[in-house]
C-alpha positions in Angstrom: 27.5 18.7 -17.6 30.5 16.2 -17.1 30.1 12.5 -16.6 30.4 12.5 -12.8 27.7 15.3 -12.4 25.4 13.0 -14.9 26.1 10.0 -12.8 25.2 11.7 -9.6 21.9 13.3 -11.1 20.7 9.8 -12.2 21.5 8.4 -8.9 19.3 11.2 -7.1 16.3 10.6 -9.4 16.2 6.9 -8.7 16.2 7.3 -5.0 18.7 4.7 -3.1 17.9 2.4 -0.3 20.1 1.9 2.8 21.1 3.8 5.6 24.1 5.2 3.9 22.3 6.1 0.9 19.5 7.7 3.0 22.2 10.0 4.6 23.4 11.0 1.2 19.8 11.9 0.1 18.9 13.7 3.3 22.0 15.8 2.8 21.2 16.6 -0.8 17.7 17.6 0.4 19.0 19.8 3.3 21.2 21.8 0.9 18.1 22.2 -1.4 19.1 19.9 -4.2 15.9 20.3 -6.6 16.8 17.2 -8.4 17.0 15.0 -5.4 13.5 16.2 -4.3 11.9 15.8 -7.8 13.2 12.2 -7.7 11.5 11.4 -4.6 8.2 12.9 -5.6 8.2 10.9 -8.9 9.3 7.7 -7.1 7.2 7.9 -4.0 4.3 10.3 -5.0 1.8 7.7 -6.8 2.2 5.2 -3.8 1.8 8.1 -1.4 -1.5 9.0 -3.2 -2.7 5.3 -3.3 -2.1 4.9 0.5 -3.7 8.3 1.5 -6.7 7.5 -0.5 -7.5 4.7 2.1 -8.3 7.1 4.7 -10.0 10.1 2.8 -13.0 10.4 0.7 -11.6 11.4 -2.8 -8.6 11.5 -5.0 -8.3 15.4 -4.7 -8.0 15.2 -0.8 -5.6 12.3 -1.0 -3.4 14.6 -3.4 -3.8 17.5 -0.8 -2.5 15.3 1.9 0.4 14.5 0.0 1.1 18.1 -0.8 0.9 18.6 2.8 3.5 15.9 3.7 6.2 17.0 1.4 5.7 20.4 3.0 6.1 18.8 6.4 8.9 16.6 5.1 10.9 19.8 3.9 10.2 21.7 7.1 11.3 18.7 9.2 14.3 17.5 7.6 16.8 18.9 10.0 15.0 17.1 13.0 15.4 13.8 11.0 17.5 11.6 12.9 17.7 8.4 10.8 16.4 6.3 13.5 14.2 4.9 10.6 14.6 4.8 6.7 14.0 7.8 5.1 10.8 6.5 3.2 9.4 5.1 6.6 9.8 8.7 8.0 8.0 10.2 5.0 5.3 7.5 4.9 4.8 8.0 8.7 4.0 11.6 8.1 1.8 10.9 5.3 -0.4 8.3 7.2 -0.7 10.7 10.3 -2.1 13.5 7.9 -4.3 11.0 6.0 -6.0 9.7 9.2 -6.2 13.3 10.5 -8.1 14.2 7.5 -10.2 11.0 7.4 -11.2 11.7 11.3 -12.6 15.0 10.4 -14.6 13.4 7.5 -16.0 10.8 9.8 -17.5 13.5 12.2 -20.0 14.0 9.4 -20.3 10.1 9.0 -20.4 8.7 12.3 -21.3 5.2 11.2 -18.5 4.6 8.9 -15.6 4.0 11.6 -18.2 1.8 13.4 -18.9 -0.2 10.1 -15.0 -0.5 9.8 -14.6 -1.9 13.1 -17.5 -4.4 12.8 -16.3 -5.6 9.5 -12.8 -6.3 10.9 -14.0 -8.3 13.9 -16.6 -10.3 11.9 -14.4 -11.3 9.1 -15.3 -14.1 6.8 -12.8 -16.8 6.3 -10.2 -15.8 3.4 -11.3 -18.7 1.4 -14.6 -20.8 2.1 -13.7 -23.9 3.9 -15.7 -26.0 1.5 -13.4 -25.4 -1.1 -10.9 -27.7 0.7 -10.9 -31.4 1.2 -12.3 -32.5 4.7 -11.0 -35.2 7.2 -12.8 -37.8 5.3 -11.5 -37.0 1.8 -8.4 -38.6 0.1 -6.3 -35.3 0.9 -7.3 -33.5 3.7 -6.5 -29.8 3.5 -5.9 -29.9 -0.3 -8.2 -28.1 -2.8 -11.3 -29.6 -3.6 -12.3 -26.8 -6.0 -9.1 -25.2 -7.0 -9.1 -21.5 -8.5 -9.7 -21.5 -12.3 -6.7 -21.1 -14.4 -6.4 -17.3 -15.8 -4.5 -18.1 -19.1 -2.1 -15.1 -19.3 -2.5 -13.2 -15.8 -0.5 -10.4 -17.1 -2.7 -9.7 -20.2 -5.9 -10.2 -18.1 -4.9 -7.8 -15.3 -4.1 -4.9 -18.3 -7.4 -5.2 -19.4 -9.7 -2.2 -18.4 -12.6 -4.2 -17.0 -10.3 -6.3 -14.9 -8.4 -3.5 -13.5 -11.8 -1.8 -12.5 -12.7 -5.2 -10.8 -9.4 -5.2 -9.0 -9.8 -1.8 -7.7 -13.2 -2.8 -6.5 -12.2 -5.7 -5.0 -9.4 -3.8 -2.8 -11.8 -1.0 -1.9 -14.1 -3.6 -0.4 -11.5 -4.9 1.9 -11.3 -4.1 5.6 -9.1 -1.1 6.3 -6.1 -2.9 7.9 -6.3 -5.5 4.9 -6.3 -2.8 2.5 -3.5 -0.9 4.1 -1.3 -3.9 4.1 -2.1 -5.1 0.5 -1.5 -1.5 -0.7 1.8 -1.1 0.8 3.3 -4.6 0.2 1.6 -5.3 -3.3 0.9 -2.1 -4.9 3.7 0.2 -3.4 6.2 -2.5 -2.9 6.9 -1.9 0.6 9.2 -4.4 2.4 7.4 -6.5 5.1 9.6 -5.0 8.1 8.8 -1.4 6.7 5.0 -2.0 6.5 4.8 -3.4 10.1 6.6 -0.4 11.5 4.5 2.1 9.5 1.2 0.2 10.7 2.3 -0.7 14.1 1.9 -4.5 13.2 3.7 -7.5 14.5 5.0 -9.7 11.7 2.6 -12.8 12.2 -0.3 -10.3 12.3 0.8 -8.7 9.0 1.2 -11.7 7.3 -2.4 -13.2 8.2 -3.7 -9.6 7.0 -1.9 -10.0 3.8 -2.9 -13.4 3.1 -6.6 -12.6 3.7 -6.6 -9.7 1.5 -4.9 -11.6 -1.4 -7.3 -14.3 -1.1 -10.2 -12.1 -1.1 -8.9 -10.1 -3.9 -8.2 -13.2 -6.0 -11.7 -14.8 -5.3 -13.4 -11.5 -6.5 -11.3 -11.6 -9.5 -12.0 -15.1 -10.2 -15.8 -14.5 -9.8 -15.4 -11.9 -12.3 -13.6 -13.9 -14.9 -15.9 -16.8 -14.8 -18.5 -14.5 -15.3 -16.8 -13.6 -18.7 -16.8 -17.0 -20.0 
């Protein structure tokens, strides 16, 4: 294999970003380039499973949704017009299919969606107000009870028990907050793309992300304090 071919293969294994690069990648997919397709599956597949899992009852069903999504992507490539990024288009297909699967599951669990709606409308403050200084204190709005230091955060998060606590904290979030947190912090989706996928205004997305991060951090703080 010559150097130019090797460079091309490396580029396709790491899917590029941007409108021009999208056009290059879509063209490769349309001509049946297996390397281009494998690069997308490797790069986006884990995040797609994680996002689908927010809507369906098991990891196995989430993987099924992802497989259906890739089939739909291949079948619909000729209709892709580039009005959004390729990733936004693929993830939109994924979300639509995951929601359809989720709605079918809820027919046998009619209270699940009602609980989610109640949870989102009666959400507690992201951080308890008593942890901040009040109007009569020396520094109103500043921390009265700041978060505890974690030492080496990376090392703590790599521990199996802390990873399990992190997953539990994310799972306990209201659906919208889970969606935003997974897209932004787990998958690494840019803010604008997350707003497009979820149909959110930028300000609303920021509020949801702030609440989600605060709740997850509080849950981890409680767990780490319990280990001392």
